[in-house]
N, C-alpha and C positions, 0 to 999 in steps of 0.2 A: 595535557598528557595521559590522562586516563583513558581518554578517547582514542588518541594516537596509537596507544599499546594494545588495545582491545583486539582481539583476535590475533595478535603477535604469538611468535614463539615463546614469549615470556608472560604468561599469565599472572605469575606472582608480581612481576613489575607493575602490570595494569592494575591488580589489586591495591598495590602499595600506594600508587598516585590516586585511584579512586578514592580509598580511605582518608587520604589527606584532603582531598577536594571536599569530601563530605564533612570533614571536621571543621573546615573552613566556612562552609555554607550553613551550618546548623545555627551558629550564633546569629548570623544576618538575618535567617528566616524567623527566628525567634524574636527580632528586633522589632521596631517600629515599620509600619509599612511604607512610610515615606522612604526608607532606605532600600526598598526593593526595586530596583532600577532593572533597565534592559540587559545590563551586564549580568545580574543575577539569573534573569531569564535565560540568556545564552549559555550560562553555565549549566543550568538544568538541562537544557537541549544537549548539550555534548555529553553530559552523564548518562543521559537517556540514551544516546547513540551508543556508548560504550556498554550499555546495559543490553541492548538489542543483539550486540555482537558477543554476549557471554554465552555461556552453556546454559545457564538457568535464567530465564527472563521472569522476573517477579513483577515488573511494571512499577516498581516503586517509584523512580524519578518522574515517570509520567503522571502519576497521582500527584507528586509535588508540584509539578508544572501547571497541572489543572487547577490545583489550589491557589496557586500564584496569579494565574489568570483571573480566577474568581474575586480575589482580594483586590486587583489593580486591573481593572477590566480595559483600560485604554491603550494597551500595548498593540492591540490588533490594529488600531486605526492611526497610531501615531507615527508610522513610517520609520524608516532606519532599522537599526538592529532589532528594536523591540517588535516591530511588525513582522520582520523576516522570521525571528524566532518563534513568535505567536503561530505562523503558519505552519512551521517546521513540527511544532508540538501537536497540532491538529492532524497532520499527517501521520505522526508517531501514533497518535490515539487511534487513527484509522487502521493502522497495520494491526495493533493489539485487537481491536473489535472484530476485525476480519478473520484473524487466524484462530481466535478462541470463540467466535460467534457471542460476543458479549456486548453489553451497551457501551456506548463511548463515555469516556470519563469526562468530556469537555462539553460544555453548552455552547451553541453556536452564536448566542446573542451578542457577544462581544466583538464578533467579525463583521457584523451586518453594516457598519459604518466605514469599512475598509475602502480605500481607494482603488483596491483590486476590482471592484464591482463598476467602475467607471473607465478605468485606464485598460488600453488595448496590447500593452507590451507582453511579452513572453511570459515573465513572472506572474502577471495578474491574470492572464488566462489560466495558468497553471493553478493559481491559488482558486479561481473560481470552479475549476474542475475538481479540487480538493474541497471545495464547499459542498459541491453537488453529491460527491461520493459519501462526504459524511451525512448529509441528509438522507440519503438512501440507507445508510447502515443504521441511523437513528429509526427511520422507518421500519427496518428490519428488526432490529434488536432492542430499540428503546435508548434513553439516556439516562445516566445515574440510576436511579431506583425505579423510574417509569417503566412501565411495561409498554410494549409496541402496540400500535392500534391496528396497523395493516388494512385501512379501508380502502376501497376502489378509488374514490376521488382523489386522495392522497397520492395514491400510486400514479393516477392519471396526470396529475400536476407535476410530480417529479419525473415523469416521462417526457412531458412537455417541455420541462427546464432543460433536460438533456438534449432534446431535439434543438431548442434555441441555441444552447452552447455550441453545438456542432454547426448550425446555420450561421451564427455570427462570428465565426472564425475569420479574421483576416487574411486575405490572400497569401502573404508570406508565411503563413503557419501551416499551409497544406505541405504535406510531403512532396518532396520532388521526384521521388520514385517508390513505386509499391509494386511489388511483384509476388506471385506465388512461385516459390524458388524450386518446387519439383524435386527433382532428385538431389539438389545442394544442401536442402534444409527442409524439414518437416513443417516448419512455421513459416509464415509470409515474412518477406522484408519490407521494411518502410524506412526510408531515410530521410531525416529531418535536418535542417540546417542549425538549430540552436538546441542545447541540452534542456532547456525549459520546455520546450515544445514536445520533447519526447515524454517528460513528465506528465505534462498536461493531457496529452493523448492516452497514455496509460490510465491516468486516473478517470478520464472519461470512459474508456472500455472497461475499466473496473466497475464504473457506476452503472453501465449498461448490462454488465455480466450480473450484479446484483439485483436489478430490476427484472431480469428474465427469471432469476432464481426465486424471487419473492412475489412474483405476480399473482395477487389474490384471486384472480378469475380462474386460476389453475387449480384452486381448491375446490371447485364446484363438483359434485358427483354427476357425471354424465359421460356418455361414450365419446361425445365430441371432444371433450376436454382431453381425453386420451391422446388424440392426434396433436392437439395445441400443445401438450406437454412434451412431445417428441420434437415439436417445432422448437418449443423453448430451450431444450436442451442442445439444439444446433445452434441456437444463439448464444447460449452459454459458451460453448466450444469455440465460436467465432471470435468471441471477446477475449476469451482466455489465450487464444492462440494469438490475437494481436498484441496483448501485453507482453507475451513471452517473445514474439518475434520482435517488436520494439527493442526489448532488451538486447537480443541476440544481435541486432543490426547496429547497436551502439554500445559496444562492449566496455568502452572506456567510462560510460555513464553508471556510476557505481548505484546511485539512488534508483536508475532504471532496473538495474540487476536485483535490487532489494524488493522492487514491486513484484517483478516476476518470482521471486524466492516466496513472497507472501501469497501471490494467488495459487502458486503449486501447492503450497502447505495446506490451502484453504481448499482449493477446486481442483487439483492435479488428478483426482480419482476419475474426473470426467474424460482424460485423455485414454481412448481405448485403441488407438491404431499404435501397433508396435514400434513404427518408426518415430512416432512423437514421443513415446515413453522413453526411447533410447536416446532421443535428443535432449529431453527434459533432464534425465539422469546425468547426462555429459555436462550439461549446463550445471547442475548442483555440484558436480564434481569440482568444476571449474571454479565455483564459488568457495568450496572448500579449500581448495590450493590457494586462493587470494585471502584466506584468512577467516572465513565465515564458519565458526565452529557448530552451528546448527543445520548447515546444509546436509551434512552427512545424516543426521537422524531424520530430516524430511525426505531424503531420498529413501532410506530404509522403510519408512512407513508407507511410501507410494509403492515400493516394490511388493511389500505385504499386501496392500489393497489389490493392486493389479493382479497379484498372484490369485486371487479368489476369483477372477473373471477369465483367466486364461490357463490353459494347461502348458503353454510355452514355457521353457526355462528362462526364468528372469535373469539369471546370470548371463544370458546371451546379449541382454539389453545394455550392458555397460560396455561403452566404447572407449577407446582412449583419447585423451584430451590433447587437442592441438593447440599450444599457448603461442 
């Protein structure tokens, strides 16, 4: 009920349900480890979801979920509700790491025995892309208290993992329509047959974006590197556009919209074209109408950032929403 009420017109109701749920969970979490089953993990996932839709995201429930996974590490490979909840917690950790440029809360060790690395269904492919994205974030920001190494060999390995994920896609996972929409949209259209495939591709493009952003070779001082940095910025933009375009192409997929919201919060300043900025703001206004309380603040920050690079009136970027 707390999750269902989050982002609604009654924040007081959401707070009431949230507090009731927390009061029920605290004695369970303080009890024996054997009582911490998949239902507890799923409850934490839902509370974290409600936290993500709140005005102030402290990451409290994400920390609790990470602690639970460390205490009972078998969930991610157990199948069923426990495994599904484990992967959602990892994605939730990715969102916070991405938007705050901070280390992941969660160690990846408990995920390595998951059947997602052997199965070829849509959910497994999405989970493998989630794992890849988490690996790149660990490379960029570290995990827990550990500082990132960012050496060239590790970057090359992660880049090869991204190539392998893309090469290993089954035929049915390929988009059946991709186009540059030109006048109709500033972002590319890509139509997928299943929601899990949309999520998988978005996480793949997020990993690609981060690899371009944190390429250690671009830190070398030389004139040749300047050109490579410009090429890397184009790669960042290409991947950013694909994440947003996939969301706009699948408006009913709320998780896809969430991914686009997060990459706009973290990397939206790379959008320099007025048409892209205008449509990104329209997208965020759409999320606000659907009950996302943080979409407005993200839009305001982007307008401020873009205003530093353009003399054009920012107010002219705001377009009416077609629902």
